[in-house]
ZAPA-748189 format. One record per residue (C-alpha): residue in one letter; x, y, z. Coordinates in steps of 0.02 Angstrom, whole numbers, padded with zeros to 5 digits. Layout:
R; code; X; Y; Z
R; a; X; Y; Z;
...
end
This chain:
R; code; X; Y; Z
R; m; 00954; 00908; 00849;
R; d; 00790; 00991; 00893;
R; t; 00685; 00865; 00988;
R; f; 00528; 00957; 00934;
R; a; 00573; 00927; 00750;
R; l; 00593; 00741; 00785;
R; i; 00425; 00731; 00874;
R; v; 00337; 00825; 00733;
R; t; 00416; 00715; 00598;
R; v; 00371; 00554; 00688;
R; g; 00194; 00621; 00713;
R; v; 00181; 00661; 00527;
R; a; 00246; 00486; 00485;
R; l; 00110; 00409; 00593;
R; f; -00021; 00522; 00514;
R; f; 00039; 00462; 00344;
R; t; 00008; 00285; 00404;
R; y; -00167; 00335; 00455;
R; t; -00202; 00406; 00281;
R; n; -00126; 00248; 00208;
R; g; -00251; 00147; 00309;
R; f; -00409; 00236; 00253;
R; h; -00339; 00256; 00077;
R; d; -00296; 00072; 00059;
R; s; -00429; -00012; 00166;
R; a; -00521; -00044; 00004;
R; n; -00377; -00156; -00051;
R; a; -00418; -00284; 00081;
R; i; -00607; -00279; 00087;
R; a; -00683; -00206; -00072;
R; t; -00707; -00375; -00156;
R; s; -00783; -00455; 00000;
R; v; -00904; -00311; 00025;
R; s; -00953; -00300; -00158;
R; t; -00995; -00487; -00163;
R; r; -01089; -00470; 00004;
R; a; -00976; -00598; 00085;
R; l; -00951; -00473; 00227;
R; t; -01042; -00318; 00287;
R; p; -00939; -00158; 00270;
R; r; -00915; -00133; 00457;
R; a; -00873; -00316; 00490;
R; a; -00750; -00312; 00346;
R; l; -00668; -00152; 00410;
R; a; -00653; -00220; 00587;
R; m; -00576; -00382; 00525;
R; a; -00456; -00287; 00412;
R; a; -00402; -00173; 00555;
R; v; -00361; -00321; 00668;
R; m; -00267; -00415; 00532;
R; n; -00170; -00257; 00483;
R; l; -00113; -00245; 00664;
R; a; -00059; -00427; 00667;
R; g; 00028; -00418; 00497;
R; a; 00139; -00275; 00554;
R; f; 00230; -00389; 00675;
R; l; 00269; -00528; 00550;
R; g; 00434; -00461; 00484;
R; s; 00551; -00314; 00460;
R; g; 00633; -00341; 00289;
R; v; 00526; -00211; 00200;
R; a; 00558; -00082; 00338;
R; k; 00747; -00103; 00320;
R; t; 00735; -00082; 00132;
R; v; 00647; 00085; 00159;
R; s; 00765; 00147; 00295;
R; e; 00927; 00095; 00210;
R; g; 00905; 00071; 00023;
R; l; 00823; 00226; -00052;
R; i; 00905; 00389; 00002;
R; e; 01056; 00440; 00105;
R; t; 01017; 00468; 00288;
R; p; 01083; 00644; 00322;
R; h; 01103; 00710; 00498;
R; g; 01050; 00877; 00567;
R; d; 00903; 00993; 00533;
R; s; 00919; 00977; 00344;
R; g; 00896; 00788; 00353;
R; m; 00742; 00803; 00462;
R; a; 00670; 00935; 00345;
R; i; 00694; 00817; 00197;
R; l; 00605; 00676; 00289;
R; f; 00464; 00793; 00343;
R; a; 00440; 00861; 00166;
R; g; 00439; 00685; 00091;
R; l; 00303; 00630; 00211;
R; v; 00195; 00784; 00183;
R; g; 00212; 00766; -00006;
R; a; 00151; 00587; 00008;
R; i; 00005; 00637; 00120;
R; v; -00048; 00774; -00003;
R; w; -00054; 00650; -00146;
R; n; -00146; 00521; -00040;
R; l; -00281; 00648; 00001;
R; v; -00297; 00705; -00180;
R; t; -00317; 00529; -00248;
R; w; -00434; 00481; -00105;
R; y; -00545; 00630; -00145;
R; y; -00560; 00578; -00327;
R; g; -00582; 00393; -00284;
R; l; -00424; 00341; -00376;
R; p; -00338; 00187; -00302;
R; s; -00162; 00250; -00322;
R; s; -00019; 00181; -00219;
R; s; 00016; 00256; -00047;
R; s; 00181; 00163; -00051;
R; h; 00239; 00245; -00212;
R; a; 00177; 00413; -00148;
R; l; 00294; 00389; 00001;
R; f; 00441; 00335; -00106;
R; g; 00412; 00477; -00230;
R; g; 00401; 00601; -00086;
R; l; 00565; 00542; -00009;
R; v; 00657; 00547; -00176;
R; g; 00586; 00719; -00222;
R; a; 00633; 00794; -00054;
R; a; 00807; 00716; -00061;
R; l; 00838; 00789; -00234;
R; a; 00776; 00960; -00178;
R; g; 00893; 00951; -00029;
R; s; 01042; 00892; -00133;
R; i; 01049; 00726; -00040;
R; a; 01110; 00569; -00128;
R; v; 00976; 00452; -00195;
R; h; 01020; 00268; -00208;
R; w; 00956; 00252; -00386;
R; w; 00999; 00068; -00401;
R; g; 00898; 00034; -00243;
R; v; 00753; 00139; -00309;
R; f; 00759; 00046; -00475;
R; g; 00781; -00129; -00405;
R; k; 00668; -00117; -00252;
R; i; 00535; 00005; -00313;
R; v; 00526; 00027; -00502;
R; v; 00548; -00156; -00553;
R; p; 00418; -00221; -00429;
R; m; 00302; -00077; -00480;
R; f; 00294; -00148; -00656;
R; l; 00318; -00332; -00616;
R; s; 00193; -00356; -00474;
R; p; 00039; -00300; -00574;
R; l; 00089; -00415; -00717;
R; v; 00107; -00559; -00596;
R; g; -00059; -00515; -00514;
R; l; -00145; -00508; -00683;
R; l; -00076; -00674; -00744;
R; v; -00094; -00770; -00580;
R; g; -00269; -00701; -00552;
R; y; -00320; -00764; -00724;
R; l; -00243; -00936; -00694;
R; v; -00317; -00955; -00519;
R; m; -00490; -00912; -00583;
R; c; -00471; -01034; -00728;
R; a; -00423; -01170; -00603;
R; i; -00574; -01130; -00493;
R; m; -00693; -01136; -00642;
R; w; -00621; -01305; -00696;
R; m; -00626; -01380; -00520;
R; f; -00805; -01326; -00488;
R; r; -00871; -01349; -00665;
R; r; -00996; -01481; -00607;
R; a; -01042; -01399; -00442;
R; n; -01212; -01323; -00405;
R; p; -01186; -01137; -00443;
R; h; -01288; -01072; -00295;
R; r; -01208; -01191; -00171;
R; a; -01035; -01149; -00239;
R; k; -01066; -00962; -00220;
R; r; -01120; -00986; -00039;
R; g; -00962; -01084; -00005;
R; f; -00852; -00953; -00084;
R; r; -00935; -00815; 00018;
R; i; -00876; -00908; 00173;
R; a; -00704; -00936; 00095;
R; q; -00691; -00751; 00058;
R; t; -00686; -00716; 00244;
R; v; -00522; -00811; 00249;
R; s; -00451; -00737; 00089;
R; a; -00496; -00559; 00143;
R; a; -00412; -00589; 00310;
R; g; -00257; -00651; 00218;
R; m; -00260; -00496; 00109;
R; a; -00273; -00381; 00261;
R; l; -00131; -00475; 00348;
R; g; -00022; -00448; 00194;
R; h; -00070; -00264; 00191;
R; g; -00010; -00245; 00370;
R; l; 00148; -00341; 00331;
R; q; 00188; -00224; 00186;
R; d; 00121; -00051; 00228;
R; a; 00151; -00038; 00416;
R; q; 00333; -00082; 00387;
R; k; 00356; 00062; 00265;
R; t; 00315; 00186; 00402;
R; m; 00424; 00092; 00525;
R; g; 00569; 00117; 00405;
R; v; 00536; 00305; 00396;
R; v; 00525; 00323; 00586;
R; v; 00690; 00229; 00604;
R; m; 00766; 00353; 00481;
R; a; 00703; 00497; 00588;
R; l; 00777; 00419; 00746;
R; t; 00943; 00393; 00657;
R; i; 00947; 00571; 00591;
R; a; 00915; 00635; 00768;
R; d; 01054; 00523; 00839;
R; v; 00928; 00438; 00952;
R; q; 00990; 00269; 00889;
R; q; 01138; 00215; 00784;
R; h; 01068; 00054; 00711;
R; n; 00923; 00003; 00599;
R; e; 00835; -00111; 00721;
R; i; 00652; -00067; 00744;
R; p; 00600; -00025; 00924;
R; i; 00444; -00113; 00983;
R; w; 00354; 00053; 01012;
R; v; 00383; 00099; 00830;
R; k; 00307; -00065; 00773;
R; f; 00156; -00046; 00884;
R; a; 00126; 00138; 00844;
R; s; 00139; 00110; 00655;
R; a; 00026; -00043; 00662;
R; a; -00102; 00044; 00773;
R; m; -00114; 00198; 00661;
R; l; -00132; 00090; 00505;
R; s; -00271; -00007; 00590;
R; l; -00361; 00151; 00647;
R; g; -00351; 00221; 00471;
R; t; -00415; 00059; 00400;
R; y; -00565; 00059; 00517;
R; a; -00603; 00239; 00465;
R; g; -00635; 00166; 00291;
R; g; -00605; 00221; 00113;
R; w; -00776; 00214; 00033;
R; r; -00736; 00311; -00125;
R; i; -00594; 00195; -00174;
R; m; -00690; 00041; -00117;
R; r; -00825; 00083; -00243;
R; t; -00695; 00093; -00384;
R; l; -00614; -00074; -00343;
R; g; -00771; -00168; -00298;
R; r; -00892; -00110; -00432;
R; r; -00822; 00000; -00569;
R; i; -00687; -00117; -00637;
R; i; -00802; -00269; -00646;
R; e; -00952; -00338; -00553;
R; l; -00874; -00477; -00449;
R; d; -00956; -00636; -00386;
R; p; -00891; -00734; -00234;
R; p; -00778; -00855; -00330;
R; q; -00699; -00709; -00422;
R; g; -00677; -00612; -00261;
R; f; -00594; -00761; -00178;
R; a; -00477; -00786; -00326;
R; a; -00426; -00602; -00330;
R; e; -00393; -00592; -00142;
R; t; -00298; -00756; -00137;
R; t; -00190; -00702; -00283;
R; a; -00150; -00531; -00209;
R; a; -00110; -00601; -00037;
R; s; 00007; -00732; -00112;
R; v; 00102; -00601; -00212;
R; m; 00122; -00489; -00058;
R; y; 00187; -00629; 00053;
R; s; 00311; -00682; -00081;
R; a; 00374; -00504; -00105;
R; s; 00391; -00475; 00083;
R; f; 00476; -00635; 00137;
R; m; 00574; -00684; -00018;
R; f; 00632; -00516; -00087;
R; h; 00600; -00388; 00052;
R; a; 00524; -00283; -00086;
R; p; 00398; -00146; -00038;
R; i; 00264; -00174; -00170;
R; s; 00099; -00085; -00190;
R; t; -00051; -00178; -00120;
R; t; -00160; -00067; -00230;
R; h; -00070; -00120; -00389;
R; v; -00079; -00304; -00346;
R; i; -00263; -00316; -00298;
R; t; -00317; -00207; -00444;
R; s; -00222; -00310; -00571;
R; a; -00284; -00472; -00491;
R; i; -00464; -00412; -00509;
R; m; -00431; -00374; -00693;
R; g; -00354; -00545; -00722;
R; v; -00498; -00633; -00635;
R; g; -00627; -00532; -00730;
R; a; -00546; -00570; -00897;
R; t; -00589; -00755; -00877;
R; k; -00772; -00713; -00902;
R; r; -00732; -00620; -01062;
R; v; -00608; -00484; -01099;
R; s; -00745; -00356; -01128;
R; a; -00817; -00391; -00954;
R; v; -00679; -00286; -00878;
R; r; -00710; -00099; -00891;
R; w; -00542; -00060; -00967;
R; g; -00578; 00126; -00975;
R; v; -00582; 00132; -00785;
R; a; -00430; 00020; -00781;
R; k; -00338; 00140; -00897;
R; n; -00370; 00286; -00780;
R; i; -00308; 00184; -00633;
R; i; -00149; 00135; -00726;
R; l; -00120; 00318; -00772;
R; g; -00130; 00356; -00586;
R; w; 00007; 00228; -00555;
R; f; 00125; 00316; -00675;
R; i; 00098; 00492; -00608;
R; t; 00099; 00451; -00422;
R; m; 00287; 00450; -00392;
R; p; 00325; 00607; -00496;
R; a; 00175; 00701; -00422;
R; a; 00222; 00657; -00243;
R; a; 00404; 00698; -00280;
R; f; 00357; 00870; -00348;
R; s; 00245; 00906; -00198;
R; a; 00383; 00856; -00077;
R; a; 00511; 00962; -00167;
R; v; 00398; 01115; -00158;
R; i; 00368; 01086; 00027;
R; y; 00555; 01068; 00060;
R; w; 00593; 01231; -00032;
R; a; 00455; 01317; 00068;
R; i; 00530; 01254; 00231;
R; k; 00703; 01318; 00182;
R; l; 00629; 01485; 00129;
R; v; 00539; 01509; 00294;
R; f; 00665; 01436; 00416;
R; g; 00826; 01461; 00317;
end
């Protein structure tokens, strides 16, 4: 196996994590910034630190990615498939970032891997894709929507007699905690996805024969996610924080708490790699609907949901084209 190919593929995987960080930093901090609970730079710094910490909390999601989606072929063809899948995901990340669309970096990665595997005639574990990716893709937003609505209803009932201005000040402080929890969950989910891909690359190159995650892989993935997070994703932050609904501190706290809870449950109970983007977006919609259904800008929401449905096919197509280009050039 060409060592250079392994180094390049691992480097591309870490760059994907970096794009994931600046693409998805809005997930953790948009609500806190939009409600003025945190300044943008303070929010980004906090999110970067918590992303780093979250990456070391578990490995279940990483093993799902490395074992449960596609066959792990050996040789140059296997490394080309992995490389093409990563580049396809990066291309879609950059496209959606440019247009300010909070699509899922996770589903871009999964779509890229499946598209490259199909182009390279490698077996796809369709039951794993369906059970671990497709089902959570539809289920987690519904859970986020419903739980966000219920949590906000509970908050409104509990604080129905509270002084509104004093309550908002209290929830601004509480949002610091909920945003930190959201960022920790983001690290727990998204850093592990890259760890799984790097482990696949090491297995393809016969560097290791098991699916345990080396400590350097954990640290490198976490560090790149944190650096990308600190670089910021202002276009997407504007969409989540302002365009769906104007949030106040209690709503921001409810949305972040809901999303973080769903991510922890998915990670520890089911080892399911869910989309942090899907969960926080749906939680914001559920929280906003408690004010009145028309308060949510459903036209913006519709465009976001459309992005969810096209992400995996678009990334898969991009990865397939890249794989065919690699085979054409290098044979």
